[in-house]
DRENFIVEX-986906 format. One record per residue (C-alpha): residue number from 1; residue in one letter; chain; x, y, z. Coordinates in pm, 1 decimal, m for minus. Layout:
BEGIN
<torkol><bator>NUM</bator><fivo>A</fivo><mike>A</mike><px>X</px><py>Y</py><pz>Z</pz></torkol>
...
END
This chain:
BEGIN
<torkol><bator>1</bator><fivo>M</fivo><mike>A</mike><px>m479.4</px><py>1825.7</py><pz>m1280.5</pz></torkol>
<torkol><bator>2</bator><fivo>K</fivo><mike>A</mike><px>m574.6</px><py>1857.5</py><pz>m913.8</pz></torkol>
<torkol><bator>3</bator><fivo>Y</fivo><mike>A</mike><px>m478.5</px><py>1580.4</py><pz>m678.1</pz></torkol>
<torkol><bator>4</bator><fivo>N</fivo><mike>A</mike><px>m528.4</px><py>1502.1</py><pz>m313.6</pz></torkol>
<torkol><bator>5</bator><fivo>L</fivo><mike>A</mike><px>m424.2</px><py>1225.9</py><pz>m75.8</pz></torkol>
<torkol><bator>6</bator><fivo>R</fivo><mike>A</mike><px>m706.7</px><py>1184.8</py><pz>171.6</pz></torkol>
<torkol><bator>7</bator><fivo>E</fivo><mike>A</mike><px>m846.1</px><py>938.8</py><pz>421.0</pz></torkol>
<torkol><bator>8</bator><fivo>M</fivo><mike>A</mike><px>m1049.1</px><py>665.3</py><pz>256.8</pz></torkol>
<torkol><bator>9</bator><fivo>T</fivo><mike>A</mike><px>m1421.2</px><py>641.6</py><pz>332.8</pz></torkol>
<torkol><bator>10</bator><fivo>V</fivo><mike>A</mike><px>m1669.5</px><py>356.9</py><pz>295.3</pz></torkol>
<torkol><bator>11</bator><fivo>E</fivo><mike>A</mike><px>m1802.8</px><py>537.6</py><pz>m13.3</pz></torkol>
<torkol><bator>12</bator><fivo>D</fivo><mike>A</mike><px>m1462.5</px><py>485.6</py><pz>m182.7</pz></torkol>
<torkol><bator>13</bator><fivo>I</fivo><mike>A</mike><px>m1454.8</px><py>106.5</py><pz>m144.7</pz></torkol>
<torkol><bator>14</bator><fivo>N</fivo><mike>A</mike><px>m1615.5</px><py>16.8</py><pz>m479.6</pz></torkol>
<torkol><bator>15</bator><fivo>D</fivo><mike>A</mike><px>m1378.5</px><py>250.0</py><pz>m668.4</pz></torkol>
<torkol><bator>16</bator><fivo>V</fivo><mike>A</mike><px>m1079.9</px><py>99.1</py><pz>m486.8</pz></torkol>
<torkol><bator>17</bator><fivo>I</fivo><mike>A</mike><px>m1196.9</px><py>m255.5</py><pz>m562.9</pz></torkol>
<torkol><bator>18</bator><fivo>E</fivo><mike>A</mike><px>m1230.5</px><py>m167.3</py><pz>m931.7</pz></torkol>
<torkol><bator>19</bator><fivo>G</fivo><mike>A</mike><px>m879.0</px><py>m22.1</py><pz>m926.2</pz></torkol>
<torkol><bator>20</bator><fivo>E</fivo><mike>A</mike><px>m734.4</px><py>m326.2</py><pz>m748.2</pz></torkol>
<torkol><bator>21</bator><fivo>I</fivo><mike>A</mike><px>m883.2</px><py>m557.2</py><pz>m1010.2</pz></torkol>
<torkol><bator>22</bator><fivo>K</fivo><mike>A</mike><px>m736.6</px><py>m343.9</py><pz>m1291.2</pz></torkol>
<torkol><bator>23</bator><fivo>A</fivo><mike>A</mike><px>m396.3</px><py>m329.7</py><pz>m1120.3</pz></torkol>
<torkol><bator>24</bator><fivo>F</fivo><mike>A</mike><px>m367.2</px><py>m683.4</py><pz>m981.5</pz></torkol>
<torkol><bator>25</bator><fivo>G</fivo><mike>A</mike><px>m643.4</px><py>m893.6</py><pz>m1136.1</pz></torkol>
<torkol><bator>26</bator><fivo>T</fivo><mike>A</mike><px>m781.1</px><py>m951.5</py><pz>m785.1</pz></torkol>
<torkol><bator>27</bator><fivo>T</fivo><mike>A</mike><px>m903.0</px><py>m755.6</py><pz>m484.3</pz></torkol>
<torkol><bator>28</bator><fivo>L</fivo><mike>A</mike><px>m887.3</px><py>m765.5</py><pz>m107.8</pz></torkol>
<torkol><bator>29</bator><fivo>G</fivo><mike>A</mike><px>m1266.5</px><py>m752.9</py><pz>m126.8</pz></torkol>
<torkol><bator>30</bator><fivo>Y</fivo><mike>A</mike><px>m1537.3</px><py>m528.7</py><pz>5.1</pz></torkol>
<torkol><bator>31</bator><fivo>D</fivo><mike>A</mike><px>m1576.0</px><py>m706.7</py><pz>339.8</pz></torkol>
<torkol><bator>32</bator><fivo>L</fivo><mike>A</mike><px>m1209.5</px><py>m687.7</py><pz>439.0</pz></torkol>
<torkol><bator>33</bator><fivo>I</fivo><mike>A</mike><px>m1175.0</px><py>m320.2</py><pz>345.1</pz></torkol>
<torkol><bator>34</bator><fivo>Y</fivo><mike>A</mike><px>m1508.4</px><py>m228.0</py><pz>505.1</pz></torkol>
<torkol><bator>35</bator><fivo>T</fivo><mike>A</mike><px>m1415.8</px><py>m409.1</py><pz>827.4</pz></torkol>
<torkol><bator>36</bator><fivo>D</fivo><mike>A</mike><px>m1077.8</px><py>m237.6</py><pz>837.5</pz></torkol>
<torkol><bator>37</bator><fivo>L</fivo><mike>A</mike><px>m1229.0</px><py>106.2</py><pz>780.7</pz></torkol>
<torkol><bator>38</bator><fivo>T</fivo><mike>A</mike><px>m1504.0</px><py>66.9</py><pz>1038.0</pz></torkol>
<torkol><bator>39</bator><fivo>F</fivo><mike>A</mike><px>m1368.6</px><py>m165.0</py><pz>1308.9</pz></torkol>
<torkol><bator>40</bator><fivo>N</fivo><mike>A</mike><px>m988.9</px><py>m196.0</py><pz>1292.1</pz></torkol>
<torkol><bator>41</bator><fivo>P</fivo><mike>A</mike><px>m818.7</px><py>75.5</py><pz>1500.5</pz></torkol>
<torkol><bator>42</bator><fivo>Y</fivo><mike>A</mike><px>m480.1</px><py>m16.8</py><pz>1347.7</pz></torkol>
<torkol><bator>43</bator><fivo>A</fivo><mike>A</mike><px>m594.9</px><py>26.8</py><pz>986.1</pz></torkol>
<torkol><bator>44</bator><fivo>H</fivo><mike>A</mike><px>m509.1</px><py>341.9</py><pz>793.0</pz></torkol>
<torkol><bator>45</bator><fivo>Y</fivo><mike>A</mike><px>m627.7</px><py>373.2</py><pz>434.0</pz></torkol>
<torkol><bator>46</bator><fivo>M</fivo><mike>A</mike><px>m562.3</px><py>670.0</py><pz>207.6</pz></torkol>
<torkol><bator>47</bator><fivo>V</fivo><mike>A</mike><px>m692.4</px><py>726.9</py><pz>m144.4</pz></torkol>
<torkol><bator>48</bator><fivo>L</fivo><mike>A</mike><px>m526.0</px><py>916.8</py><pz>m424.1</pz></torkol>
<torkol><bator>49</bator><fivo>E</fivo><mike>A</mike><px>m788.4</px><py>1146.3</py><pz>m567.1</pz></torkol>
<torkol><bator>50</bator><fivo>I</fivo><mike>A</mike><px>m713.5</px><py>1308.7</py><pz>m904.3</pz></torkol>
<torkol><bator>51</bator><fivo>D</fivo><mike>A</mike><px>m967.9</px><py>1551.4</py><pz>m1045.8</pz></torkol>
<torkol><bator>52</bator><fivo>K</fivo><mike>A</mike><px>m1214.3</px><py>1425.8</py><pz>m782.2</pz></torkol>
<torkol><bator>53</bator><fivo>L</fivo><mike>A</mike><px>m1187.4</px><py>1058.4</py><pz>m885.5</pz></torkol>
<torkol><bator>54</bator><fivo>V</fivo><mike>A</mike><px>m1006.6</px><py>777.2</py><pz>m702.8</pz></torkol>
<torkol><bator>55</bator><fivo>H</fivo><mike>A</mike><px>m696.3</px><py>667.3</py><pz>m896.1</pz></torkol>
<torkol><bator>56</bator><fivo>G</fivo><mike>A</mike><px>m504.3</px><py>477.6</py><pz>m629.1</pz></torkol>
<torkol><bator>57</bator><fivo>Y</fivo><mike>A</mike><px>m477.3</px><py>395.7</py><pz>m262.8</pz></torkol>
<torkol><bator>58</bator><fivo>I</fivo><mike>A</mike><px>m251.3</px><py>270.1</py><pz>9.1</pz></torkol>
<torkol><bator>59</bator><fivo>G</fivo><mike>A</mike><px>m368.8</px><py>67.6</py><pz>306.3</pz></torkol>
<torkol><bator>60</bator><fivo>L</fivo><mike>A</mike><px>m158.8</px><py>m13.6</py><pz>607.7</pz></torkol>
<torkol><bator>61</bator><fivo>W</fivo><mike>A</mike><px>m188.6</px><py>m153.1</py><pz>954.8</pz></torkol>
<torkol><bator>62</bator><fivo>I</fivo><mike>A</mike><px>8.8</px><py>39.9</py><pz>1212.8</pz></torkol>
<torkol><bator>63</bator><fivo>N</fivo><mike>A</mike><px>104.8</px><py>m117.2</py><pz>1543.7</pz></torkol>
<torkol><bator>64</bator><fivo>D</fivo><mike>A</mike><px>451.5</px><py>m183.0</py><pz>1687.5</pz></torkol>
<torkol><bator>65</bator><fivo>N</fivo><mike>A</mike><px>532.5</px><py>m353.7</py><pz>1357.6</pz></torkol>
<torkol><bator>66</bator><fivo>S</fivo><mike>A</mike><px>340.7</px><py>m222.7</py><pz>1059.3</pz></torkol>
<torkol><bator>67</bator><fivo>E</fivo><mike>A</mike><px>245.4</px><py>m363.1</py><pz>721.5</pz></torkol>
<torkol><bator>68</bator><fivo>I</fivo><mike>A</mike><px>137.2</px><py>m220.1</py><pz>388.9</pz></torkol>
<torkol><bator>69</bator><fivo>I</fivo><mike>A</mike><px>m171.8</px><py>m423.1</py><pz>304.6</pz></torkol>
<torkol><bator>70</bator><fivo>N</fivo><mike>A</mike><px>m218.6</px><py>m302.9</py><pz>m51.5</pz></torkol>
<torkol><bator>71</bator><fivo>F</fivo><mike>A</mike><px>m99.3</px><py>m16.5</py><pz>m269.3</pz></torkol>
<torkol><bator>72</bator><fivo>Y</fivo><mike>A</mike><px>m161.0</px><py>84.0</py><pz>m629.1</pz></torkol>
<torkol><bator>73</bator><fivo>V</fivo><mike>A</mike><px>m176.9</px><py>380.0</py><pz>m864.8</pz></torkol>
<torkol><bator>74</bator><fivo>D</fivo><mike>A</mike><px>m386.1</px><py>352.9</py><pz>m1180.7</pz></torkol>
<torkol><bator>75</bator><fivo>E</fivo><mike>A</mike><px>m168.7</px><py>275.2</py><pz>m1482.6</pz></torkol>
<torkol><bator>76</bator><fivo>E</fivo><mike>A</mike><px>m232.1</px><py>606.6</py><pz>m1657.3</pz></torkol>
<torkol><bator>77</bator><fivo>Y</fivo><mike>A</mike><px>m93.3</px><py>797.1</py><pz>m1355.5</pz></torkol>
<torkol><bator>78</bator><fivo>R</fivo><mike>A</mike><px>215.8</px><py>584.9</py><pz>m1292.0</pz></torkol>
<torkol><bator>79</bator><fivo>G</fivo><mike>A</mike><px>556.3</px><py>743.9</py><pz>m1335.2</pz></torkol>
<torkol><bator>80</bator><fivo>L</fivo><mike>A</mike><px>430.1</px><py>1085.6</py><pz>m1224.2</pz></torkol>
<torkol><bator>81</bator><fivo>G</fivo><mike>A</mike><px>542.9</px><py>1062.0</py><pz>m860.7</pz></torkol>
<torkol><bator>82</bator><fivo>F</fivo><mike>A</mike><px>209.0</px><py>970.3</py><pz>m705.2</pz></torkol>
<torkol><bator>83</bator><fivo>G</fivo><mike>A</mike><px>327.8</px><py>629.9</py><pz>m583.0</pz></torkol>
<torkol><bator>84</bator><fivo>E</fivo><mike>A</mike><px>633.2</px><py>785.9</py><pz>m425.1</pz></torkol>
<torkol><bator>85</bator><fivo>M</fivo><mike>A</mike><px>417.1</px><py>1052.2</py><pz>m259.8</pz></torkol>
<torkol><bator>86</bator><fivo>M</fivo><mike>A</mike><px>187.0</px><py>786.4</py><pz>m113.4</pz></torkol>
<torkol><bator>87</bator><fivo>L</fivo><mike>A</mike><px>475.9</px><py>571.2</py><pz>6.7</pz></torkol>
<torkol><bator>88</bator><fivo>D</fivo><mike>A</mike><px>645.5</px><py>876.5</py><pz>162.9</pz></torkol>
<torkol><bator>89</bator><fivo>F</fivo><mike>A</mike><px>322.7</px><py>951.7</py><pz>348.1</pz></torkol>
<torkol><bator>90</bator><fivo>A</fivo><mike>A</mike><px>297.3</px><py>594.1</py><pz>479.4</pz></torkol>
<torkol><bator>91</bator><fivo>I</fivo><mike>A</mike><px>659.5</px><py>597.1</py><pz>594.1</pz></torkol>
<torkol><bator>92</bator><fivo>K</fivo><mike>A</mike><px>615.4</px><py>932.0</py><pz>768.7</pz></torkol>
<torkol><bator>93</bator><fivo>L</fivo><mike>A</mike><px>299.0</px><py>805.2</py><pz>939.6</pz></torkol>
<torkol><bator>94</bator><fivo>C</fivo><mike>A</mike><px>493.0</px><py>502.0</py><pz>1065.3</pz></torkol>
<torkol><bator>95</bator><fivo>E</fivo><mike>A</mike><px>776.8</px><py>723.3</py><pz>1189.1</pz></torkol>
<torkol><bator>96</bator><fivo>L</fivo><mike>A</mike><px>531.1</px><py>944.1</py><pz>1375.2</pz></torkol>
<torkol><bator>97</bator><fivo>S</fivo><mike>A</mike><px>368.6</px><py>632.3</py><pz>1520.2</pz></torkol>
<torkol><bator>98</bator><fivo>K</fivo><mike>A</mike><px>711.8</px><py>515.5</py><pz>1639.7</pz></torkol>
<torkol><bator>99</bator><fivo>V</fivo><mike>A</mike><px>690.4</px><py>169.1</py><pz>1484.6</pz></torkol>
<torkol><bator>100</bator><fivo>Y</fivo><mike>A</mike><px>988.5</px><py>m66.0</py><pz>1471.0</pz></torkol>
<torkol><bator>101</bator><fivo>N</fivo><mike>A</mike><px>947.2</px><py>m163.8</py><pz>1107.1</pz></torkol>
<torkol><bator>102</bator><fivo>L</fivo><mike>A</mike><px>721.4</px><py>m155.0</py><pz>804.0</pz></torkol>
<torkol><bator>103</bator><fivo>S</fivo><mike>A</mike><px>681.0</px><py>m463.7</py><pz>586.0</pz></torkol>
<torkol><bator>104</bator><fivo>L</fivo><mike>A</mike><px>512.2</px><py>m543.5</py><pz>256.7</pz></torkol>
<torkol><bator>105</bator><fivo>E</fivo><mike>A</mike><px>486.0</px><py>m809.7</py><pz>m11.8</pz></torkol>
<torkol><bator>106</bator><fivo>V</fivo><mike>A</mike><px>567.5</px><py>m736.0</py><pz>m373.7</pz></torkol>
<torkol><bator>107</bator><fivo>R</fivo><mike>A</mike><px>549.1</px><py>m954.2</py><pz>m680.9</pz></torkol>
<torkol><bator>108</bator><fivo>E</fivo><mike>A</mike><px>893.2</px><py>m1078.8</py><pz>m775.3</pz></torkol>
<torkol><bator>109</bator><fivo>S</fivo><mike>A</mike><px>830.4</px><py>m961.3</py><pz>m1134.2</pz></torkol>
<torkol><bator>110</bator><fivo>N</fivo><mike>A</mike><px>737.5</px><py>m604.4</py><pz>m1033.5</pz></torkol>
<torkol><bator>111</bator><fivo>A</fivo><mike>A</mike><px>1076.3</px><py>m438.8</py><pz>m1086.0</pz></torkol>
<torkol><bator>112</bator><fivo>V</fivo><mike>A</mike><px>935.2</px><py>m84.7</py><pz>m1083.3</pz></torkol>
<torkol><bator>113</bator><fivo>A</fivo><mike>A</mike><px>779.6</px><py>m129.4</py><pz>m738.5</pz></torkol>
<torkol><bator>114</bator><fivo>R</fivo><mike>A</mike><px>1084.6</px><py>m313.7</py><pz>m607.2</pz></torkol>
<torkol><bator>115</bator><fivo>N</fivo><mike>A</mike><px>1307.0</px><py>m23.6</py><pz>m714.8</pz></torkol>
<torkol><bator>116</bator><fivo>L</fivo><mike>A</mike><px>1075.9</px><py>225.8</py><pz>m544.7</pz></torkol>
<torkol><bator>117</bator><fivo>Y</fivo><mike>A</mike><px>1087.3</px><py>27.9</py><pz>m221.6</pz></torkol>
<torkol><bator>118</bator><fivo>K</fivo><mike>A</mike><px>1465.3</px><py>m11.7</py><pz>m239.5</pz></torkol>
<torkol><bator>119</bator><fivo>K</fivo><mike>A</mike><px>1502.3</px><py>365.2</py><pz>m290.3</pz></torkol>
<torkol><bator>120</bator><fivo>H</fivo><mike>A</mike><px>1306.8</px><py>414.2</py><pz>34.0</pz></torkol>
<torkol><bator>121</bator><fivo>G</fivo><mike>A</mike><px>1518.2</px><py>179.5</py><pz>242.2</pz></torkol>
<torkol><bator>122</bator><fivo>F</fivo><mike>A</mike><px>1324.8</px><py>m146.4</py><pz>220.9</pz></torkol>
<torkol><bator>123</bator><fivo>V</fivo><mike>A</mike><px>1540.4</px><py>m459.8</py><pz>222.2</pz></torkol>
<torkol><bator>124</bator><fivo>F</fivo><mike>A</mike><px>1466.8</px><py>m818.6</py><pz>124.7</pz></torkol>
<torkol><bator>125</bator><fivo>S</fivo><mike>A</mike><px>1357.6</px><py>m1040.4</py><pz>413.8</pz></torkol>
<torkol><bator>126</bator><fivo>H</fivo><mike>A</mike><px>1230.9</px><py>m1362.1</py><pz>256.7</pz></torkol>
<torkol><bator>127</bator><fivo>K</fivo><mike>A</mike><px>1030.2</px><py>m1512.6</py><pz>m29.2</pz></torkol>
<torkol><bator>128</bator><fivo>R</fivo><mike>A</mike><px>676.8</px><py>m1653.0</py><pz>m13.7</pz></torkol>
<torkol><bator>129</bator><fivo>E</fivo><mike>A</mike><px>667.3</px><py>m1910.7</py><pz>m289.3</pz></torkol>
<torkol><bator>130</bator><fivo>R</fivo><mike>A</mike><px>359.8</px><py>m1930.8</py><pz>m512.4</pz></torkol>
<torkol><bator>131</bator><fivo>Y</fivo><mike>A</mike><px>194.5</px><py>m1662.8</py><pz>m297.4</pz></torkol>
<torkol><bator>132</bator><fivo>Y</fivo><mike>A</mike><px>m25.3</px><py>m1501.5</py><pz>m562.5</pz></torkol>
<torkol><bator>133</bator><fivo>D</fivo><mike>A</mike><px>m322.4</px><py>m1656.8</py><pz>m742.8</pz></torkol>
<torkol><bator>134</bator><fivo>N</fivo><mike>A</mike><px>m119.8</px><py>m1695.8</py><pz>m1062.7</pz></torkol>
<torkol><bator>135</bator><fivo>G</fivo><mike>A</mike><px>154.3</px><py>m1888.2</py><pz>m877.4</pz></torkol>
<torkol><bator>136</bator><fivo>E</fivo><mike>A</mike><px>401.5</px><py>m1600.3</py><pz>m871.2</pz></torkol>
<torkol><bator>137</bator><fivo>D</fivo><mike>A</mike><px>630.5</px><py>m1562.5</py><pz>m573.2</pz></torkol>
<torkol><bator>138</bator><fivo>A</fivo><mike>A</mike><px>606.5</px><py>m1269.8</py><pz>m332.4</pz></torkol>
<torkol><bator>139</bator><fivo>L</fivo><mike>A</mike><px>911.3</px><py>m1099.3</py><pz>m190.6</pz></torkol>
<torkol><bator>140</bator><fivo>V</fivo><mike>A</mike><px>873.2</px><py>m972.6</py><pz>164.4</pz></torkol>
<torkol><bator>141</bator><fivo>L</fivo><mike>A</mike><px>1053.5</px><py>m643.0</py><pz>213.5</pz></torkol>
<torkol><bator>142</bator><fivo>I</fivo><mike>A</mike><px>1109.7</px><py>m461.6</py><pz>540.8</pz></torkol>
<torkol><bator>143</bator><fivo>K</fivo><mike>A</mike><px>1203.2</px><py>m106.1</py><pz>628.7</pz></torkol>
<torkol><bator>144</bator><fivo>S</fivo><mike>A</mike><px>1344.5</px><py>m81.7</py><pz>980.4</pz></torkol>
<torkol><bator>145</bator><fivo>F</fivo><mike>A</mike><px>1303.5</px><py>230.5</py><pz>1187.6</pz></torkol>
<torkol><bator>146</bator><fivo>G</fivo><mike>A</mike><px>1539.9</px><py>108.9</py><pz>1457.7</pz></torkol>
<torkol><bator>147</bator><fivo>D</fivo><mike>A</mike><px>1475.4</px><py>140.1</py><pz>1829.3</pz></torkol>
<torkol><bator>148</bator><fivo>V</fivo><mike>A</mike><px>1222.5</px><py>423.2</py><pz>1812.0</pz></torkol>
<torkol><bator>149</bator><fivo>K</fivo><mike>A</mike><px>1019.0</px><py>353.2</py><pz>2127.3</pz></torkol>
END
């Protein structure tokens, strides 16, 4: 198995949308991702390519305070360290960009993801009630980088 974490291109959008739907039952949508890739200077999207096919991605906005917009690994590749590799990359990119913090939302029921985030220094900030389409709450987690400026 050959894998690569590379910058996302417009040609990857349909594969990412398909993966989002499989992972979450919903998608950010073509227009949002396309706009971020082509017009948003703060957007950074990386795809996980395994054997030349897209099997995950992470999207983040990096400014003084940064946010993970979306993040998944296809189910058949979970538990192999790919999610941790992608999250490590995003954290390192934020450190190099000298941001103050990195935030994200995670489903309250997603214990595996919550444990991954906790392992990497994310702490609970607050809850967004009934945030997701199915009525599930989102937990907002934040990783602080301190006074890095």
